[in-house]
ZAPAKOL-77489 format. One line per field, with one value per residue (C-alpha): x, y, z; residue number from 1. Coordinates in nm, 3 decimals. Layout:
BEGIN
c1 X_...;
c2 Y_...;
c3 Z_...;
seq NUM_...;
END
This chain:
BEGIN
c1 9.650_9.912_10.047_10.394_10.461_10.767_10.919_11.303_11.542_11.896_12.179_12.239_11.911_11.620_11.291_11.186_10.788_10.557_10.209_9.904_9.537_9.749_9.578_9.859_9.808_10.029_9.988_10.154_9.923_9.659_9.493_9.155_9.095_9.350_9.258_9.409_9.511_9.516_9.807_10.103_10.351_10.729_10.990_11.375_11.671_11.699_11.367_10.994_10.868_10.438_10.292_9.927_9.708_9.699_10.085_10.124_9.862_9.979_10.353_10.228_10.020_10.167_10.514_10.515_10.788_10.633_10.626_10.752_10.750_10.364_10.319_9.958_9.983_10.344_10.555_10.964_11.109_11.463_11.523_11.720_11.544_11.318_11.329_11.022_10.744_10.431_10.203_9.844_9.570_9.583_9.790_10.171_10.313_10.648_10.788_11.094_11.402_11.322_11.003_10.745_10.495_10.292_10.080_9.944_9.627_9.661_9.265_9.232_9.572_9.598_9.841_10.130_10.145_10.374_10.596_10.604_10.647_10.905_11.075_11.090_11.249_11.511_11.667_11.648_11.897_12.118_12.456_12.665_12.900_12.540_12.372_12.250_12.546_12.747_12.567_12.508_12.680_12.501_12.835_13.074_13.090_13.223_13.394_13.644_13.657_13.805_13.491_13.423_13.605_13.528_13.794_13.744_13.976_14.362_14.554_14.856_14.622_14.453_14.778_14.837_14.533_14.611_14.949_14.767_14.631_14.891_15.215_15.462_15.220_15.471_15.680_15.443_15.251_15.303_15.137_15.203_15.205_15.218_14.917_14.961_14.875_14.620_14.836_14.827_14.457_14.167_13.936_14.152_14.293_14.631_14.730_14.665_14.805_15.029_15.296_15.622_15.787_15.702_15.833_15.615_15.741_15.640_15.314_15.236_15.313_15.026_14.819_14.819_14.713_14.398_14.068_14.060_14.413_14.215_14.522_14.471_14.502_14.492_14.139_14.210_14.480_14.280_14.461_14.600_14.795_14.510_14.476_14.188_14.256_13.985_14.074_13.901_13.918_14.210_14.270_14.255_14.049_13.982_14.317_14.321_14.728_14.963_15.097_15.423_15.373_15.012_15.150_15.422_15.151_14.954_15.289_15.322_15.034_15.042_15.380_15.216_14.951_15.263_15.051_14.838_14.723_14.629_14.522_14.170_14.040_13.678_13.516_13.163_13.003_12.825_13.045_12.844_12.928_13.273_13.316_13.128_13.327_13.657_13.542_13.591_13.938_13.869_13.745_13.880_14.184_14.348_14.464_14.768_14.921_14.932_15.091_14.843_14.504_14.168_13.900_13.559_13.244_13.012_12.668_12.601_12.402_12.502_12.374_12.098_11.955_11.967_11.773_11.510_11.429_11.459_11.191_10.945_10.984_10.900_10.594_10.477_10.537_10.362_10.115_9.719_9.583_9.487_9.652_9.665_9.993_10.167_10.466_10.457_10.482_10.807_10.985_10.931_11.111_11.408_11.519_11.580_11.728_11.982_12.054_12.121_12.362_12.558_12.575_12.657_12.961_13.065_13.033_13.298_13.524_13.519_13.594_13.901_14.030_13.940_14.123_14.462_14.461_14.503_14.183_14.154_13.784_13.672_13.394_13.399_13.522_13.594_13.353_13.020_12.971_13.333_13.261_12.990_13.180_13.503_13.260_13.050_13.381_13.506_13.216_13.148_13.585_13.624_13.421_13.564_13.399_13.054_13.133_12.979_13.349_13.444_13.143_13.197_13.568_13.438_13.245_13.477_13.772_13.571_13.282_13.403_13.757_13.784_13.601_13.217_13.018_12.803_12.657_12.658_12.449_12.225_12.140_12.238_12.249_11.939_12.167_12.331_12.168_11.913_12.153_12.368_12.167_12.123_12.088_12.426_12.471_12.076_12.112_12.509_12.315_12.021_12.277_12.405_12.052_12.033_12.353_12.200_11.883_12.067_12.336_12.145_12.383_12.723_12.646_12.719_12.483_12.146_11.846_11.834_12.210_12.102_11.794_11.950_12.266_12.055_11.802_12.174_12.293_11.973_11.943_12.242_12.213_12.581_12.889_12.995_12.811_12.908_13.061_13.258_13.569_13.825_14.002_13.613_13.548_13.913_13.866_13.578_13.694_13.434_13.583_13.639_13.299_13.022_12.946_12.991_12.749_12.971_13.059_12.668_12.688_12.970_12.786_12.461_12.600_12.398_12.068_12.257_12.366_12.240_12.165_12.200_12.545_12.793_13.163_13.284_13.473_13.874_14.016_14.044_13.812_13.533_13.288_13.058_12.937_12.739_12.875_13.164_13.453_13.382_12.995_12.875_12.612_12.360_12.220_11.952_11.662_11.452_11.672_11.602_11.341_11.184_11.365_11.008_11.130_11.296_11.094_10.731_10.769_10.614_10.368_10.213_10.164_10.471_10.755_10.890_11.162_11.328_11.520_11.250_11.046_11.337_11.407_10.975_11.074_11.348_11.145_10.878_11.111_11.250_10.900_10.817_11.155_11.064_10.676_10.819_11.049_11.356_11.474_11.809_11.877_11.778_12.113_12.351_12.584_12.589_12.246_12.169_12.403_12.201_12.166_11.855_11.823_11.576_11.420_11.254_11.129_11.020_11.021_10.807_11.093_11.355_11.359_11.573_11.818_11.805_11.704_11.943_11.643_11.422_11.641_11.508_11.772_11.925_11.827_12.002_11.919_11.834_11.973_11.829_11.658_11.649_11.373_11.107_11.308_11.604_11.744_12.041_11.882_12.204_12.484_12.713_12.585_12.537_12.149_11.989_11.797_11.486_11.377_11.173_11.225_11.499_11.308_10.975_10.742_10.956_10.793_10.857_11.172_11.522_11.745_11.910_12.250_12.536_12.949_13.163_13.252_13.433_13.798_13.702_14.069_14.083_14.063_13.858_13.768_14.048_13.815_13.659_13.842_14.127_14.158_14.231_14.622_14.666_14.470_14.583_14.455_14.128_13.900_13.675_13.353_13.214_12.988_12.657_12.682_12.523_12.169_12.132_11.803_11.690_11.740_11.486_11.233_11.316_11.189_10.887_10.933_10.729_10.548_10.679_10.990_11.076_11.271_11.514_11.885_12.071_12.292_12.692_12.846_13.083_13.453_13.533_13.732_14.072_14.076_14.203_14.573_14.523_14.550_14.842_14.787_14.903_15.181_15.108_15.244_15.036_14.722_14.420_14.104_13.784_13.631_13.288_13.144_13.145_12.940_13.080_12.915_13.202_13.366_13.638_13.562_13.509_13.244_13.399_13.228_13.334_13.612_13.707_14.083_14.213_14.545_14.690_14.819_14.808_14.867_14.905_14.593_14.569_14.196_14.184_14.377_14.367_14.273_14.166_14.005_14.249_13.998_13.920_14.224_14.025_13.809_14.055_13.912_13.927_13.833_13.792_14.088_13.862_13.712_14.073_14.243_14.620_14.742;
c2 6.043_5.787_5.949_5.795_5.953_6.121_6.268_6.217_6.461_6.589_6.368_6.496_6.620_6.534_6.589_6.755_6.806_6.666_6.852_6.696_6.860_7.211_7.478_7.678_8.032_8.186_8.541_8.690_8.479_8.673_8.556_8.432_8.058_8.095_7.915_7.783_7.397_7.136_6.901_6.809_7.055_6.938_7.099_6.955_7.089_7.303_7.399_7.441_7.194_7.180_6.941_6.980_6.632_6.589_6.603_6.354_6.101_6.156_6.062_5.774_5.591_5.719_5.762_6.170_6.401_6.712_6.952_7.276_7.512_7.495_7.775_7.725_7.409_7.378_7.538_7.513_7.755_7.721_7.817_8.064_8.216_8.339_8.663_8.693_8.501_8.626_8.391_8.529_8.241_7.933_8.110_8.175_8.368_8.413_8.713_8.608_8.710_8.632_8.849_8.583_8.567_8.277_8.185_7.860_7.752_7.530_7.541_7.156_7.076_7.309_7.046_7.110_7.448_7.549_7.242_7.412_7.783_7.682_7.468_7.769_8.031_7.750_7.712_8.052_8.140_7.919_8.092_8.046_7.772_7.556_7.607_7.295_7.366_7.224_6.872_6.863_6.572_6.551_6.636_6.462_6.182_6.431_6.611_6.323_6.195_6.502_6.590_6.909_7.195_7.486_7.693_7.863_8.134_8.129_8.433_8.302_8.092_8.450_8.643_8.273_8.324_8.747_8.678_8.505_8.870_9.098_8.921_9.203_9.116_8.990_9.293_9.474_9.277_9.001_8.809_8.911_8.648_8.941_8.870_8.498_8.506_8.805_9.042_9.272_9.296_9.059_9.093_9.035_8.727_8.553_8.614_8.925_9.146_9.405_9.635_9.480_9.803_9.790_9.560_9.393_9.664_9.968_9.735_9.734_10.134_10.166_9.959_10.214_10.478_10.282_10.245_9.899_9.798_9.773_9.867_9.880_9.546_9.398_9.325_9.292_9.375_9.431_9.345_9.718_9.690_9.908_9.787_9.761_9.808_9.858_9.938_10.132_10.517_10.698_10.842_11.180_11.342_11.695_11.812_11.587_11.493_11.344_11.026_10.912_10.519_10.562_10.862_10.562_10.359_10.533_10.608_10.279_10.173_10.458_10.307_9.925_10.040_10.114_10.329_10.473_10.821_10.927_10.765_10.772_10.727_10.661_10.741_10.559_10.734_11.047_11.383_11.497_11.166_11.131_11.461_11.414_11.078_11.314_11.378_11.002_11.015_10.888_11.101_11.119_11.226_11.494_11.475_11.733_11.466_11.196_11.209_11.296_11.176_11.261_11.199_11.116_11.072_10.818_10.932_10.565_10.560_10.384_10.095_10.261_10.425_10.102_9.874_10.143_10.140_9.778_9.708_9.975_9.757_9.441_9.606_9.760_9.408_9.208_9.450_9.371_9.655_9.683_10.004_10.161_10.337_10.038_10.143_10.493_10.350_10.126_10.434_10.633_10.378_10.464_10.119_10.094_10.458_10.319_10.012_10.255_10.481_10.185_10.071_10.442_10.360_10.048_10.181_10.457_10.239_10.043_10.343_10.443_10.084_10.061_10.374_10.234_10.402_10.312_10.303_10.303_10.208_10.261_10.351_10.397_10.051_9.863_9.592_9.677_9.937_9.870_9.480_9.580_9.837_9.636_9.286_9.431_9.608_9.282_9.133_9.395_9.395_9.025_8.754_8.477_8.619_8.575_8.210_7.987_7.947_8.259_8.409_8.162_8.268_8.646_8.570_8.433_8.701_8.997_8.936_8.587_8.633_9.065_9.036_9.124_9.089_8.883_8.759_9.109_9.235_8.928_8.841_8.462_8.392_8.634_8.868_9.115_9.468_9.561_9.879_9.654_9.461_9.601_9.447_9.469_9.161_9.160_9.488_9.336_9.052_9.303_9.474_9.149_9.023_9.415_9.337_9.015_9.143_9.331_9.069_8.749_8.560_8.682_8.489_8.125_8.069_8.196_8.385_8.029_8.037_8.383_8.295_8.025_8.180_8.465_8.122_7.987_8.323_8.286_7.933_7.777_7.510_7.568_7.744_7.954_8.237_8.220_8.418_8.808_8.689_8.455_8.431_8.350_8.094_7.965_7.950_7.708_7.530_7.588_7.505_7.113_7.082_7.210_7.148_7.470_7.646_7.642_7.257_7.207_7.403_7.195_6.894_7.034_7.258_7.137_7.287_7.648_7.627_7.889_7.715_8.114_8.158_8.248_8.346_8.632_8.604_8.604_8.829_8.673_8.422_8.335_8.332_8.635_8.730_9.023_9.025_9.249_9.099_9.445_9.507_9.829_9.827_10.104_10.281_10.489_10.489_10.336_9.985_9.923_9.697_9.536_9.197_9.036_8.658_8.745_9.000_8.919_8.521_8.447_8.664_8.546_8.198_8.085_8.261_8.342_8.146_8.244_7.916_7.692_7.873_7.818_7.438_7.412_7.553_7.369_7.062_7.176_7.237_6.852_6.725_6.901_6.786_6.408_6.492_6.581_6.313_6.461_6.283_6.236_6.633_6.619_6.463_6.607_6.826_7.125_7.119_7.066_7.220_7.181_6.865_6.706_6.608_6.344_6.600_6.753_6.468_6.284_6.398_6.130_5.864_6.040_6.228_6.532_6.609_6.811_7.188_7.390_7.491_7.185_6.965_6.653_6.379_6.324_5.946_5.775_5.847_5.532_5.464_5.716_5.539_5.724_5.926_5.818_6.061_5.868_6.171_6.088_6.220_6.180_6.278_6.251_6.562_6.560_6.551_6.840_7.003_7.144_7.474_7.371_7.549_7.769_7.955_7.842_7.984_7.837_7.643_7.368_7.177_7.272_7.440_7.258_7.112_7.235_7.133_7.341_7.709_7.790_7.891_7.915_7.950_8.247_8.619_8.863_8.828_8.522_8.276_8.272_7.995_8.157_8.137_7.833_7.749_7.790_7.911_7.671_7.379_7.267_7.230_6.936_7.019_6.777_6.500_6.344_6.010_5.785_5.696_5.274_5.137_4.893_4.523_4.324_4.140_3.765_3.513_3.318_2.933_2.855_2.496_2.583_2.327_2.440_2.769_2.868_2.831_3.108_3.304_3.238_3.522_3.689_3.707_4.017_4.266_4.330_4.617_4.938_5.069_5.286_5.672_5.786_5.987_6.345_6.491_6.555_6.719_6.512_6.325_6.384_6.231_6.416_6.466_6.632_6.643_6.975_7.087_7.263_7.593_7.758_7.637_7.614_7.377_7.034_6.824_6.553_6.276_6.240_5.926_6.021_6.050_6.329_6.427_6.794_6.960_7.305_7.460_7.763_7.944_7.907_7.836_7.618_7.327_7.219_6.849_6.540_6.240_5.899_5.702_5.989_6.169_6.368_6.570_6.877_7.149_7.372_7.233_7.424_7.326_7.287_6.991_6.778_6.592_6.552_6.208;
c3 15.292_15.465_15.781_15.748_15.389_15.372_15.069_14.929_15.153_15.098_15.281_15.607_15.594_15.934_15.968_16.293_16.311_16.072_16.091_15.916_15.815_15.741_15.518_15.311_15.203_14.977_15.026_14.723_14.476_14.450_14.129_14.016_14.118_14.367_14.683_15.045_15.018_15.298_15.316_15.523_15.671_15.768_15.904_15.865_16.031_15.691_15.524_15.619_15.366_15.280_15.034_14.930_15.007_14.617_14.581_14.819_14.710_14.350_14.465_14.638_14.396_14.072_14.134_14.020_14.211_14.400_14.243_14.394_14.126_14.228_14.431_14.489_14.594_14.759_14.954_15.005_15.240_15.399_15.766_15.699_15.411_15.711_15.786_16.057_16.230_16.313_16.521_16.551_16.712_16.464_16.225_16.127_15.893_15.766_15.585_15.388_15.208_14.909_14.868_14.956_15.179_15.313_15.623_15.786_15.931_16.200_16.352_16.232_16.404_16.690_16.879_16.615_16.608_16.893_16.802_16.470_16.550_16.829_16.584_16.352_16.599_16.698_16.418_16.350_16.559_16.499_16.420_16.128_16.189_16.301_15.955_15.757_15.511_15.789_15.784_15.412_15.233_14.883_14.698_14.886_14.683_14.365_14.619_14.654_14.335_14.210_14.003_14.128_14.294_14.507_14.462_14.110_14.117_14.152_14.082_13.920_13.711_13.651_13.553_13.336_13.199_13.132_12.980_12.670_12.571_12.716_12.697_12.902_13.256_13.438_13.402_13.572_13.771_14.034_14.315_14.649_14.984_15.199_15.342_15.328_15.753_15.692_15.906_15.604_15.589_15.751_15.461_15.158_15.000_15.119_14.752_14.512_14.238_14.307_14.093_14.078_14.097_14.492_14.775_15.035_15.286_15.071_15.045_15.411_15.448_15.165_15.324_15.653_15.437_15.309_15.570_15.711_15.553_15.212_14.974_14.601_14.507_14.071_13.955_13.589_13.323_12.958_12.623_12.592_12.929_13.086_13.477_13.716_14.039_14.379_14.727_14.997_15.089_15.167_15.560_15.415_15.700_15.719_15.586_15.312_15.453_15.250_15.280_15.049_15.027_14.885_14.653_14.537_14.523_14.311_14.082_14.066_13.933_13.689_13.517_13.565_13.289_13.022_12.763_12.997_12.913_13.289_13.679_13.684_14.064_14.029_14.356_14.364_14.622_14.581_14.679_14.963_15.121_15.091_15.211_15.510_15.595_15.610_15.966_16.045_15.916_15.590_15.273_14.910_14.742_14.639_14.319_14.353_14.508_14.264_13.933_13.577_13.835_13.753_14.005_13.965_14.173_14.060_14.293_14.408_14.729_15.044_15.200_15.350_15.047_14.877_15.148_15.191_14.791_14.768_15.028_14.874_14.587_14.755_14.921_14.607_14.422_14.761_14.768_14.693_14.549_14.175_14.060_13.725_13.814_13.901_13.622_13.816_14.157_14.014_13.905_14.233_14.451_14.220_14.217_13.850_13.857_14.135_13.862_13.554_13.773_13.904_13.483_13.458_13.659_13.507_13.166_13.244_13.400_13.086_12.889_13.046_13.039_12.656_12.632_12.804_13.091_13.472_13.634_14.056_14.197_14.549_14.790_15.182_15.227_14.895_15.013_14.824_14.550_14.455_14.374_14.175_13.957_13.910_13.869_13.607_13.426_13.420_13.279_13.025_12.912_12.907_12.723_12.936_13.228_13.025_13.008_13.306_13.422_13.349_13.567_13.847_13.892_13.901_14.166_14.337_14.283_14.330_14.549_14.816_14.833_14.802_15.125_15.076_15.378_15.297_15.636_15.724_15.435_15.365_15.793_15.750_16.125_16.180_16.485_16.275_16.283_16.036_15.956_15.821_15.582_15.221_14.860_14.737_14.579_14.455_14.256_14.105_13.964_13.874_13.649_13.495_13.395_13.230_13.025_12.947_12.811_12.600_12.500_12.503_12.285_12.449_12.780_12.805_13.113_13.109_13.378_13.573_13.701_13.857_14.014_14.134_14.266_14.436_14.629_14.736_14.909_15.136_15.187_15.309_15.139_15.045_15.219_14.953_15.079_15.408_15.648_15.553_15.457_15.357_15.675_15.847_15.581_15.671_16.023_16.001_15.702_15.462_15.172_15.336_15.526_15.326_14.978_14.715_14.520_14.195_14.267_14.207_13.908_13.753_13.852_13.674_13.431_13.159_13.283_13.302_12.946_12.731_12.391_12.175_12.334_12.065_12.166_12.018_11.667_11.644_11.372_11.049_11.090_10.876_11.124_11.155_11.472_11.621_11.984_12.014_12.247_12.457_12.515_12.416_12.720_12.650_12.988_12.907_13.092_12.865_12.795_13.201_13.310_13.593_13.649_13.621_13.690_14.045_14.186_14.060_14.034_14.377_14.271_13.938_13.839_13.647_13.481_13.131_13.005_12.694_12.670_12.754_12.471_12.249_12.331_12.232_11.894_11.799_11.909_11.714_11.410_11.464_11.446_11.083_10.946_11.046_10.897_10.587_10.529_10.651_10.952_10.800_10.861_11.219_11.297_11.106_11.333_11.032_11.071_11.446_11.675_11.970_12.163_12.320_12.692_12.772_13.009_12.771_12.543_12.821_13.120_13.307_13.247_13.427_13.781_13.764_14.026_14.304_14.266_14.452_14.731_14.701_14.892_14.639_14.659_14.306_14.214_13.925_13.568_13.391_13.054_12.749_12.524_12.070_11.978_11.739_11.470_11.552_11.768_12.027_12.341_12.568_12.405_12.769_12.888_13.311_13.374_13.358_13.682_13.702_13.802_14.109_14.381_14.376_14.128_14.295_14.011_13.717_13.428_13.188_13.137_13.203_12.938_12.683_12.775_12.549_12.609_12.794_12.693_12.388_12.428_12.804_12.898_12.679_12.679_12.553_12.180_12.129_12.126_11.823_11.558_11.341_10.944_10.752_10.785_10.383_10.174_9.895_10.074_9.968_10.281_10.310_10.521_10.763_10.575_10.716_10.861_10.565_10.671_10.706_10.643_10.935_10.842_10.702_10.908_10.958_10.665_10.837_10.800_10.443_10.333_9.984_9.914_9.567_9.617_9.368_9.414_9.539_9.327_9.418_9.609_9.377_9.534_9.768_9.586_9.741_10.002_9.952_10.089_10.343_10.274_10.424_10.739_10.707_10.866_11.298_11.594_11.822_11.865_12.104_12.212_12.189_12.526_12.404_12.085_11.878_11.595_11.288_11.301_11.021_10.706_10.850_11.159_11.182_11.405_11.596_11.852_12.182_12.189_11.877_11.814_11.618_11.504_11.591_11.297_11.441_11.758_11.606_11.816_12.182_12.170_11.823_11.692_11.328_11.309_11.146_11.243_11.249_11.081_10.806_10.725_10.422_10.699_10.855_11.066_11.374_11.719_12.031_12.250_12.575_12.342_12.306_12.553_12.416_12.455;
seq 1_2_3_4_5_6_7_8_9_10_11_12_13_14_15_16_17_18_19_20_21_22_23_24_25_26_27_28_29_30_31_32_33_34_35_36_37_38_39_40_41_42_43_44_45_46_47_48_49_50_51_52_53_54_55_56_57_58_59_60_61_62_63_64_65_66_67_68_69_70_71_72_73_74_75_76_77_78_79_80_81_82_83_84_85_86_87_88_89_90_91_92_93_94_95_96_97_98_99_100_101_102_103_104_105_106_107_108_109_110_111_112_113_114_115_116_117_118_119_120_121_122_123_124_125_126_127_128_129_130_131_132_133_134_135_136_137_138_139_140_141_142_143_144_145_146_147_148_149_150_151_152_153_154_155_156_157_158_159_160_161_162_163_164_165_166_167_168_169_170_171_172_173_174_175_176_177_178_179_180_181_182_183_184_185_186_187_188_189_190_191_192_193_194_195_196_197_198_199_200_201_202_203_204_205_206_207_208_209_210_211_212_213_214_215_216_217_218_219_220_221_222_223_224_225_226_227_228_229_230_231_232_233_234_235_236_237_238_239_240_241_242_243_244_245_246_247_248_249_250_251_252_253_254_255_256_257_258_259_260_261_262_263_264_265_266_267_268_269_270_271_272_273_274_275_276_277_278_279_280_281_282_283_284_285_286_287_288_289_290_291_292_293_294_295_296_297_298_299_300_301_302_303_304_305_306_307_308_309_310_311_312_313_314_315_316_317_318_319_320_321_322_323_324_325_326_327_328_329_330_331_332_333_334_335_336_337_338_339_340_341_342_343_344_345_346_347_348_349_350_351_352_353_354_355_356_357_358_359_360_361_362_363_364_365_366_367_368_369_370_371_372_373_374_375_376_377_378_379_380_381_382_383_384_385_386_387_388_389_390_391_392_393_394_395_396_397_398_399_400_401_402_403_404_405_406_407_408_409_410_411_412_413_414_415_416_417_418_419_420_421_422_423_424_425_426_427_428_429_430_431_432_433_434_435_436_437_438_439_440_441_442_443_444_445_446_447_448_449_450_451_452_453_454_455_456_457_458_459_460_461_462_463_464_465_466_467_468_469_470_471_472_473_474_475_476_477_478_479_480_481_482_483_484_485_486_487_488_489_490_491_492_493_494_495_496_497_498_499_500_501_502_503_504_505_506_507_508_509_510_511_512_513_514_515_516_517_518_519_520_521_522_523_524_525_526_527_528_529_530_531_532_533_534_535_536_537_538_539_540_541_542_543_544_545_546_547_548_549_550_551_552_553_554_555_556_557_558_559_560_561_562_563_564_565_566_567_568_569_570_571_572_573_574_575_576_577_578_579_580_581_582_583_584_585_586_587_588_589_590_591_592_593_594_595_596_597_598_599_600_601_602_603_604_605_606_607_608_609_610_611_612_613_614_615_616_617_618_619_620_621_622_623_624_625_626_627_628_629_630_631_632_633_634_635_636_637_638_639_640_641_642_643_644_645_646_647_648_649_650_651_652_653_654_655_656_657_658_659_660_661_662_663_664_665_666_667_668_669_670_671_672_673_674_675_676_677_678_679_680_681_682_683_684_685_686_687_688_689_690_691_692_693_694_695_696_697_698_699_700_701_702_703_704_705_706_707_708_709_710_711_712_713_714_715_716_717_718_719_720_721_722_723_724_725_726_727_728_729_730_731_732_733_734_735_736_737_738_739_740_741_742_743_744_745_746_747_748_749_750_751_752_753_754_755_756_757_758_759_760_761_762_763_764_765_766_767_768_769_770_771;
END
């Protein structure tokens, strides 16, 4: 093995120590045939990277990129992901925050052992402003070009979006800048939604009666006008004193939901815990102080209980003992029970919102259990938050801007007290996974996004999850100095699209859809399952990826069609709604972009050829990131890339296509492009001199007069190809110019191609750019 070998690194990543002849052992992988391997260990300012000798030779001799998902032969651990390091004789053992244990043996190279251990210890002690994300330049060009953005949620844009399904929202809610300098609440965003009936002075007084100044702010407004707000516990104390400012705030929240049948206060804590907080000046609301109020305790345990439960699950998953009581032991950890209780609380919030009632959610400080409940309730209520763009906005809104203490809960600088750490965000992500299992076609994104998001949480490759609140991120200029995980998703969105996604159908549409706008989540214990692909991904070989299985089945069916002589049907938009990426057909011909924690630099993707069956492999979609080290045990190619979400800007239930404008108007379905036979081969020179004279060419017929264009409001350019899914839709290709006949629906326009006016139908607004 060449001692001078160096793998591709991220822009800004620098190697510190390189050690040869190191033996690597994945202590999680206790399977037949799994053996320690020898190779090269590299320590950089971002991660600890081990590559087996076979991996290095294949990369040098054959140009095969290292497969970091092979956790038997290779290992890739971001330094900030390391929780504990143990050094014993010639061994260095690492316990990681992502359910991983590894060991490196330096028996053949003792000289480098101290250098590696000292380097790991130095980087582990770094403070957040010194983390790698401040040196990472991988998305610098895209940020300068304006192709990606780290700001994915804006309260003013959210009000505009909500106004589409509740037009009276501005009569009841406004955006306040009272916290512009973080003077009212240091852990809240600069701008937030409050009732229009309250002045800024009244808002400041209401903040004084809530823990840490975290007064009630707007989280979501449903189409029936019911509002969801969030805050911290009241400063009630043992005597449960009454605050006039807090009562005025509660009355304003009730009136801001014009059709509300009551004011529901959802306290996420067990009642005993809430009562205990009264001794420290906190507590819970006395309902007699508020108009038509009902108080409910949701019995979600505190961060200490949750930390202990997940710790037990971690020990169980990493255990080497073989027991027939494995599932009983999982049940005894109480992890799945906690997930069920959180989902129960979110569903109860959703039920009150659907009834039209105003709901206020809080826990102790309003940044842990409150974020879980509000985030899940929005996800269940509004299909927008189940799109890729909407989910990014949801994370930004409920977790980042609302002040979840990511540094304290994750321990990103490893100086935080262990009593402050807790898997709050992991439990929220687990709940999202549970809902996705019940409604696999309701989400535009796939499981890979959840796995990559959790790995980005620990890796510090991006600045998105650094610090505890927006004030701290602004102080350290995180948005301008570091790449964002949201920017990464925007650049590589094709790899996170669910090929089975179906947006909910709107009223009156011909499209049949089994997914309602508000998801009827079933929280029965038999529906809660262990998230195998996360908790067990470092324990077993590979993981089950339904998107990959679906893609393989699609490719198999394509081959069958081609063998049966039906290649002409493969490219028909009404037959094949799924585009094919070259990474699924010829992965050896193109290098994938960098996985979120692998750190491989992204080479230029070569131009894509056409497949054997005439399949267009590249339809203008961004390169697909492979699931390599962020979900290290991933298998197979990335999921199928699809265009952006349908009706991403619309609210719940309004993203389906509208009915045709006129029933008396005949609908012309999209016609497949005619199949062209290949040109005949060129004629060889022949020695025969006598040839029959060629027949005279018939005079060309005069071209027919073009069909007059129908009346239309404007023209638009298609920016993404769209394949019709219903008889009242029309298939269009990128770059095509269409005439816009009607804009009667916020999410769909009725159009016709200018080159073929006989074809008319609906196309999503997000796929068009008006000229």
